[in-house]
C-alpha positions, 0 to 999 in steps of 0.5 A: 673538477679543478682541471675541467674548470681550470680556465673557466674564469678566463672567459669574459662571461659578462660580455656573453648573453643568455635568455635572461640577460648577461651570463655572469651567473653561468660559471656558478651553475657550471661549478655547482654541477660538481656539488652533489646537493646542487647538481640537479638544480644547476643542470636545470638552470643551464637548460632554462638560462643557456638553452631556454626554449630553443629557437637559437643559440645564445652567445653563452652556449658555445662558451658553456658547451665544453664544460657541460659536456665535461660534466656529462662525461664525468662518472663522479656526477650523478647519472640522472644529472649526466643524462640531463646534461647530455640531453641539453647538448643534443637540444642545443645542437638541434636548435642550431640546426633548425633555427634561422642562421641569424639566431645562431651565434657565430662561435657555435659551429667551432664549439660544436665540432670540438664537442662532437669529437668528445661525444664519440667516445661516449657511445661506449658509456656504461649506462644504456640511457647515456649511450642513447642520449649520446646517439641522439645528440650525434644525430645533429653532427651533420658536418661530420656525417660520414665519420659519425655514421661509421661510428654509430654503425660500429657501435650498433654491432656491439650494442646489447640494449634495445633503447640505445640500439634504436637511437643508433639506427635513427641517428644513422637515418637522420645523418644520411642526407648530409653525408658526402659519401654515396649513401647506398651502403648505409641505406642497405644496412637500414633495409636489412634491419627493416627486413630481418631484425627484431620488431622494435628495430624493424620499426626503427629502421622504417623511421630511419629510412624515412629520415634518410629518403624524405618524400620517397615511398617504398611498399616495404615500409607498409609491409614491415609496419603491418608485419610488426603490428599484426604478427608480433606481441606489443611488448616487442615493439618498443623497449622497456616501459615505453607506452604501447599506445604511443608506439601504435600512433608512431607506427601508423604515422610511419605508413606515410600519406597513403590514406587507404593503408593508414585507415586499413591499419587503424581499423585492424588495430581497433580490433586488436586484443590488447587494450593499449593497442586499441587505445593507440588506434583510437587516437590515430583514428581521432587524428585522421577524423579531425584532419580529413572529412573522408575519414568519417565513413572509413573509421567512425563505424570501427570507433563506434564499436569501442563504445562497448570496449572492455577498457573503460578509458577506451569507451570514454575515448570512443564516446569523445570521438563520436561527440567530436564528429557531431551529426556524423555520429547519429547512427550510434545515438542509441548506443550513446543513449544506452550509456547514459541510462541509469543502468548503463555505462558504469564508468562515470567519466565515460558516461559524461562524455556520452552525455556531451556526445548526445548534446552535440547530436541535439538528442534530447536523451542527454537531458535526464542524465544532465538533470541527475548531474545538476541535482547530485553531488557530482556534476561531471563537467568543468566550469571552464573550457580547455583550448589545447592541442592534443588528444588528452581527455580533459573534462568537458565544460558545462557550457560546451555540454548544455549550451545548445540545450536552450530548447529544454530550459523548462526542465533545466533552467529551474535547476540552473537557477538554484545552483546559481543562487547557491553558488559559492565560487566565482568559477561556478557563478561565471560558468552558469552565467556563461551558460545562460548567456548562450541560451539568450531569451530562453534564460529570461526566468533567471533574471532575478538571480542574475540581478542579484549578482550585479553587486558581486565579483560576477557582475561582468558575466551576469550583465553579459547574460542579461544583455543576451536575454534582451528586452525582458532583462532591459525592462527589469534592470534599473538603468541607474543601478547599471550606471553605478556599476560602470562607475565602480566595476569589480576590483581586480578585473582589468577587463571589467570596464570594457565588458560592462560598458559594451553589455550596458549599451546592448542592454539599454541602448545607451552607447555613450559610455562605451563610445567614450571608453573605446573610440580612442582605441581606433587610433591605437594599434591594438583594441581596434576590433572592440571599437569597430564592433561597437560602431557596427552596433550603432547602425546608420547612427555610426555614419560620422565614423565611416571615414576612419573605418575606411582607413582601417579596412585595408590595414590588415589582410587577415584576422579579426580587424578586417572582420570587425571593420567590415562588419561595422561598415556594412551595418552602418552603410549597407554597402557591400561593394567596398567590404566584400573584396576585403572579406574575401581577401581575409578568408581566401588563403585559409581555403588553400592552406587550412588553419581557419580559426573563429575570425574566418568563420565569423567573416563567412557568417558576415558574408551570409548577412550581406547576401547577394552583394557577396556573390564574388565570394562564392568560389572561396565558399565552395572551396571550403565545402569541397575540401577533404582536408578540413580547412581548420587547425588539426590535432585537437578535439575542436577540429571537427566542431570548428569545421562543422561551424565553418561549413554551416556558415559557408552553406548559409552564405551561399544560400543567402547569395542565391536568395534561397531559403535556408534548410537543415544543415548539410550532411555530416562529413 
């Protein structure tokens, strides 16, 4: 250790920076790598402080790099710590290659060049996991691509283990675009592996070739992937304990952008005899369905067949996909209903998802199983909604499941009232209030239970629900009691004052408390949307604020502010000419690039409210409807529901513009 750290104190660490400030503490972290009881924590600290979340290279990173690499090469340090340090080196190198140059400290290239020289001998490290991590790091050595490619290929000829061998293949493919020498020899080597190696290496070679030749399709890629997935055993697809499901998802992505080929592969794998293979195909299908409307007829029938899959989690996932697809899943409503019967699906989480799927279809057969859950010990639904990317099967929320069931209040409301009266936690009370709020006037019989919450920590959500119920609630709530609540909102809820004043105004018609609280925000950079929304609720009485709203209208090109300000001006003045162009500008980019979020959908709904004066929006509205790629965020369970909402809003807007009467929602897509 003494030799490795001999000149550590010669560096002016105080002049360097890491993610949390001055780097004076980095030398202690580096020394602790050689203390067995401290080494693991020191490696974690270096990751958090010196690398943090990537996106750039702090000035401390080049200075620390040789010491990190020296420890990573030291066999006296615990293998797990060495592996973490090698991964840290690779992560820093990847950040330097992908970050904007202005975020990469100018001393990094020289430090990285020296590190590459020290990394190359570690390709022969005794530990397979270390060799894999070294190869992954060397994939970032773009400035020495020719030399490193030669070293990687030489090591591959000697490599006895599959995992580092795959990383060697992938690193070669990643470096080929940066090589000075003609790439044909390395490309031919990858093609030979694709045709003749073991199944895992064949898939690895396809991936490497896609790195090496981005955007260039080759029929051999699809042929190879099909041969591996259909003609070999899943255990041969990836080394060790790597999940088969993840390998399937990766392999389908290797098929490229040919939608027909990917759909064909997904359908075949949905019928594979291996449970994990079908699980991977289910996730690939969900991703395709969430991305493209045309994937519904291509894949949904095959997914529906897995409602009777032998694997319980596959049945759950299939029900979740059908629920996600909403109206498009109507042909399988009977199968879903069979799952929620008393003698139906034995795996209760899968049954919960079937209940939700039926509720998404508007099928009344979701009500009896929901009654059983509301009266039993196991609810099966969360009290909060999860907004997350990815396809993990978190519990769906009670509001997501029952929010559209207000028409069945005669059956469900007595049970909800009982639960609300007996609820012992804020989480449960909040969820029940939010559900009743979504029902609006249908929740009126629950007014007594909601009134009882006005003196509790649930007052915000109770008052929101009362405001949504409307006149019946307004008549039942003493106004002086509500004013007292505004004067003494629940403690520990900084949002309470704003929410309570808005709900109070909606319930009583007295907007003065909300105006006093929110109007100052019209002059602030944040919070303007709340104030603008409030002014819109005033209607013509908001006329004194029109000049300020007109100043705000062009301030942002996208987002919530154009919607809130545009809505306020429309509702105050009834003039669409000045508002419609701004609203179109706010939504038009999403018809081209996708990624629409709720502000876009609400803006489209506002265009429906405006009606005929919104005629210039017709091309954008039709573009939303004509797209195959869903113009919303992809990769989440909410992709299809959000797309359905956007399409329904666009159809309603087009009907309002034309003056036609609304009809049933359009066909599922």
